C-alpha positions as CSV (number, residue, x, y, z in Angstrom):
1,X,280.8,243.5,-8.9
2,X,277.1,243.0,-10.4
3,X,277.0,239.9,-12.7
4,X,274.8,237.7,-15.0
5,X,271.5,238.1,-16.6
6,X,270.1,242.2,-15.8
7,X,266.9,242.8,-17.3
8,X,266.3,246.6,-18.5
9,X,262.9,246.6,-17.3
10,X,259.9,248.1,-19.0
11,X,257.6,250.4,-17.3
12,X,254.4,249.2,-17.3
13,X,251.4,251.7,-18.0
14,X,247.7,251.9,-18.7
15,X,245.8,252.4,-22.2
16,X,245.8,256.1,-21.2
17,X,249.8,256.1,-20.4
18,X,249.3,256.3,-16.7
19,X,251.7,254.1,-14.7
20,X,250.5,250.8,-13.3
21,X,252.8,250.2,-10.0
22,X,250.7,246.7,-9.6
23,X,251.8,245.3,-13.0
24,X,255.3,246.9,-12.1
25,X,255.8,245.3,-9.0
26,X,254.3,241.7,-10.5
27,X,257.2,242.2,-13.1
28,X,259.7,242.3,-10.4
29,X,258.1,239.4,-8.7
30,X,258.2,237.8,-11.9
31,X,262.4,238.0,-12.3
32,X,262.8,237.4,-8.7
33,X,261.4,233.9,-8.9
34,X,263.2,233.3,-12.7
35,X,266.4,234.3,-11.4
36,X,267.0,237.5,-12.8
37,X,270.6,238.7,-11.5
38,X,269.3,242.5,-11.8
39,X,266.8,244.9,-12.3
40,X,267.5,248.1,-14.2
41,X,264.9,250.3,-13.5
42,X,264.1,253.7,-16.0
43,X,266.4,252.9,-18.5
44,X,265.9,253.3,-22.4
45,X,263.7,250.0,-22.4
46,X,261.8,251.6,-19.1
47,X,260.5,254.4,-21.7
48,X,262.8,256.9,-19.5
49,X,262.7,260.0,-21.8
50,X,258.7,260.4,-22.0
51,X,258.5,260.2,-17.8
52,X,258.4,263.2,-16.0
53,X,260.8,263.7,-12.9
54,X,258.9,262.9,-10.6
55,X,257.4,259.5,-12.4
56,X,261.3,258.7,-13.2
57,X,261.8,258.5,-9.1
58,X,258.2,257.0,-8.5
59,X,259.5,253.7,-10.9
60,X,262.3,253.5,-9.1
61,X,260.8,253.9,-5.5
62,X,258.2,251.2,-6.4
63,X,261.0,248.8,-8.1
64,X,263.3,248.9,-5.1
65,X,260.7,248.5,-2.3
66,X,259.7,246.0,-4.2
67,X,262.9,244.1,-4.3
68,X,263.7,244.5,-0.9
69,X,267.3,243.3,-1.1
70,X,266.7,240.5,-3.2
71,X,268.4,241.8,-6.0
72,X,270.5,244.6,-7.1
73,X,268.6,247.8,-8.4
74,X,270.2,249.9,-11.1
75,X,268.6,253.0,-11.8
76,X,269.4,255.0,-15.2
77,X,270.0,258.1,-14.8
78,X,271.6,259.9,-18.2
79,X,271.4,263.1,-19.5
80,X,272.4,265.1,-21.7
81,X,272.8,267.7,-19.3
82,X,275.7,266.9,-16.7
83,X,273.7,268.9,-13.9
84,X,270.4,267.3,-14.7
85,X,272.5,263.7,-14.6
86,X,273.6,264.7,-11.4
87,X,270.5,265.5,-9.9
88,X,268.9,262.1,-11.1
89,X,271.7,260.2,-10.2
90,X,271.4,261.4,-6.6
91,X,268.3,261.3,-6.1
92,X,268.7,257.8,-6.9
93,X,271.1,256.7,-4.7
94,X,268.9,258.4,-2.2
95,X,266.0,256.0,-2.9
96,X,268.1,253.2,-2.1
97,X,269.5,252.3,-5.6
98,X,272.2,249.9,-5.9
99,X,274.2,251.5,-8.9
100,X,273.7,254.1,-11.7
101,X,273.4,253.3,-15.2
102,X,274.3,256.6,-17.2
103,X,274.1,256.8,-20.9
104,X,276.4,259.3,-23.2
105,X,275.0,262.9,-23.6
106,X,272.1,262.5,-26.0
107,X,271.9,264.9,-29.4
108,X,274.3,267.6,-28.2
109,X,277.3,265.4,-29.4
110,X,279.9,266.5,-26.6
111,X,283.9,265.4,-27.2
112,X,285.1,262.5,-25.6
113,X,286.9,265.0,-23.5
114,X,283.7,266.8,-22.5
115,X,282.3,263.3,-21.7
116,X,285.4,262.5,-19.8
117,X,284.6,265.4,-17.5
118,X,280.6,264.7,-17.8
119,X,281.2,261.6,-16.5
120,X,284.2,262.3,-13.6
121,X,281.8,265.1,-12.5
122,X,279.0,262.6,-12.0
123,X,281.0,260.4,-10.4
124,X,282.6,263.0,-8.1
125,X,279.4,264.1,-7.4
126,X,277.8,260.9,-5.9
127,X,279.3,258.0,-4.2
128,X,277.1,255.7,-5.6
129,X,278.7,253.0,-8.6
130,X,278.2,253.9,-11.8
131,X,278.1,252.4,-15.1
132,X,278.5,254.0,-18.6
133,X,276.5,252.9,-21.6
134,X,277.5,253.6,-24.8
135,X,274.3,253.5,-27.6
136,X,276.0,255.7,-30.4
137,X,272.4,254.0,-32.1
138,X,270.2,256.7,-30.2
139,X,272.4,258.6,-28.7
140,X,274.2,260.2,-31.6
141,X,277.6,259.8,-29.7
142,X,280.2,256.8,-29.1
143,X,282.6,256.7,-25.7
144,X,285.8,255.9,-27.4
145,X,287.4,253.3,-25.9
146,X,290.4,255.2,-24.9
147,X,287.8,257.3,-22.8
148,X,286.8,254.7,-21.0
149,X,290.2,253.6,-20.0
150,X,290.3,257.2,-18.6
151,X,287.2,257.0,-16.6
152,X,288.2,252.9,-15.6
153,X,290.3,254.9,-13.7
154,X,287.5,256.5,-11.2
155,X,287.0,254.3,-8.5
156,X,282.9,254.3,-8.5
157,X,283.0,254.2,-12.2
158,X,282.6,250.6,-12.2
159,X,281.5,249.1,-15.5
160,X,280.4,249.9,-18.8
161,X,277.1,248.7,-21.1
162,X,278.1,248.2,-24.9
163,X,275.5,249.1,-27.9
164,X,277.8,250.4,-30.5
165,X,277.5,248.5,-33.9
166,X,280.0,245.8,-33.3
167,X,280.0,245.3,-29.4
168,X,281.9,241.9,-29.6
169,X,284.6,244.1,-31.3
170,X,284.3,247.1,-29.3
171,X,284.2,245.2,-25.6
172,X,288.0,243.1,-26.9
173,X,289.8,246.4,-27.7
174,X,288.1,247.6,-24.0
175,X,288.8,244.3,-22.7
176,X,292.9,245.0,-24.3
177,X,292.6,248.8,-23.1
178,X,291.0,247.9,-19.2
179,X,291.2,244.6,-18.5
180,X,289.9,244.9,-15.4
181,X,286.6,246.7,-15.8
182,X,283.3,245.2,-16.5
183,X,281.9,245.2,-19.9
184,X,278.3,244.3,-20.1
185,X,276.6,243.5,-23.8
186,X,274.1,246.3,-24.4
187,X,272.9,243.9,-27.6
188,X,271.3,240.4,-26.6
189,X,272.1,239.1,-30.1
190,X,276.0,239.8,-28.8
191,X,275.7,238.6,-25.1
192,X,276.9,234.9,-25.2
193,X,279.7,235.9,-27.3
194,X,280.8,239.4,-25.0
195,X,279.9,237.2,-22.3
196,X,282.3,233.7,-23.1
197,X,285.3,236.5,-23.8
198,X,285.1,237.5,-19.6
199,X,282.2,239.9,-19.5
200,X,280.3,240.6,-16.5
201,X,276.8,239.5,-18.7
202,X,274.3,241.6,-20.2
203,X,271.8,244.1,-19.6
204,X,268.7,242.1,-21.4
205,X,265.8,243.7,-22.9
206,X,264.8,239.6,-23.8
207,X,264.9,238.6,-20.6
208,X,261.7,240.8,-19.9
209,X,260.3,238.0,-21.4
210,X,262.1,234.9,-21.3
211,X,264.3,235.7,-17.8
212,X,265.2,232.2,-17.2
213,X,265.9,231.4,-20.7
214,X,268.2,233.9,-20.7
215,X,269.8,233.5,-17.1
216,X,270.7,230.0,-18.3
217,X,272.5,231.2,-21.2
218,X,274.3,233.5,-19.6
219,X,275.3,231.5,-16.7
220,X,276.8,228.9,-19.2
221,X,278.9,231.7,-21.3
222,X,280.3,233.4,-18.1
223,X,281.3,229.5,-16.8
224,X,282.8,229.2,-20.5
225,X,280.3,226.6,-21.5
226,X,280.2,227.3,-25.3
227,X,278.0,223.8,-26.2
228,X,275.6,224.8,-23.6
229,X,275.4,228.5,-24.2
230,X,275.1,228.4,-27.6
231,X,272.1,225.4,-27.4
232,X,270.6,227.8,-25.2
233,X,271.5,231.0,-26.8
234,X,269.5,229.0,-30.4
235,X,266.1,229.1,-28.7
236,X,266.6,233.1,-28.0
237,X,267.5,234.2,-31.8
238,X,264.1,234.7,-32.9
239,X,263.4,236.8,-29.9
240,X,266.9,238.6,-30.1
241,X,265.6,239.6,-33.7
242,X,262.0,240.2,-33.5
243,X,262.0,242.0,-30.5
244,X,263.9,244.9,-32.5
245,X,261.5,245.0,-35.0
246,X,260.0,248.4,-34.1
247,X,261.9,250.9,-31.8
248,X,262.6,249.2,-28.4
249,X,260.3,249.0,-25.9
250,X,257.9,248.9,-28.7
251,X,257.5,245.0,-29.6
252,X,258.6,243.7,-26.1
253,X,255.8,245.3,-24.5
254,X,253.3,244.3,-27.3
255,X,254.8,240.5,-25.9
256,X,254.3,241.1,-22.6
257,X,250.8,242.3,-22.7
258,X,250.6,238.9,-25.4
259,X,251.7,236.8,-22.0
260,X,249.2,238.5,-19.5
261,X,251.8,240.4,-18.0
262,X,251.4,244.4,-18.1
263,X,248.3,246.0,-19.8
264,X,248.0,247.8,-23.1
265,X,249.7,250.9,-22.5
266,X,252.9,252.7,-24.5
267,X,253.5,256.7,-24.7
268,X,253.7,258.7,-27.7
269,X,255.3,259.3,-30.0
270,X,256.0,255.4,-29.1
271,X,252.9,253.6,-30.7
272,X,251.9,250.0,-30.1
273,X,253.3,247.5,-32.4
274,X,252.4,247.4,-35.8
275,X,249.7,244.3,-36.9
276,X,252.0,242.9,-38.8
277,X,254.6,242.2,-36.8
278,X,252.2,240.3,-34.3
279,X,252.8,236.7,-35.9
280,X,256.2,237.0,-36.1
281,X,256.9,238.1,-32.1
282,X,254.0,235.4,-31.5
283,X,255.6,232.9,-33.0
284,X,259.4,233.8,-31.5
285,X,257.5,233.9,-27.8
286,X,255.9,230.1,-28.7
287,X,260.0,228.9,-30.0
288,X,261.5,230.3,-26.5
289,X,258.6,228.6,-24.7
290,X,256.9,231.4,-22.7
291,X,254.0,232.3,-25.0
């Protein structure tokens, strides 16, 4: 089982929107050196929604190649079409990903039975370990705990990233229904409590800019050291908030650019961070000691 601080990696882009391989490879090294436990490539934070399939595969290929087995690579392969999710998951497995992260089918609002069949079909089609991803604020689709408990019985469905409106309450309900099923926080502000409650870790936006602190906090929480976890998390609290002042990954890409780690690039319909938020995000970076 993959545990700890897992970064939901941004996809570096040039000002014209083209992928920047060099910056991506440098980010992978940045995270390995900082102790990040695993890397998610082409998730929501990686702007998967605006990448072509060829670009999607290319980013996974680069991250797998650069990581060289030093940390697990989890590929985002979700889709609102089951056949497409199977194709993306199969390709990620072929490219050497260690696991896949599949968000709930967005926009078409399937029933709970439809969600069960969707995930079951992908799991049966591709043997790679698969992590469910529930983020109803993005998808208009909520994967209910009872459905998760059904899916937990499938061998290669190995966990869930939970980002519902109250992720702490939801993961506690999941713990009651399927206590041995790994639960990852999908919200940075909830990560400490979910880890203290017995979760497996966090799939984090904040870890993009403060990987050492994020891992330090998660390690303490997983060990049950609530005092230490709270102390470290206090340094990250402003980042947890300001990195969502506009839609993710707008603020985090601005922050990484301010840190000199990526170029000034993002794809429409997302835009560069509004100028009025620059001082607030910069202050949070300084508070966390990364700028």
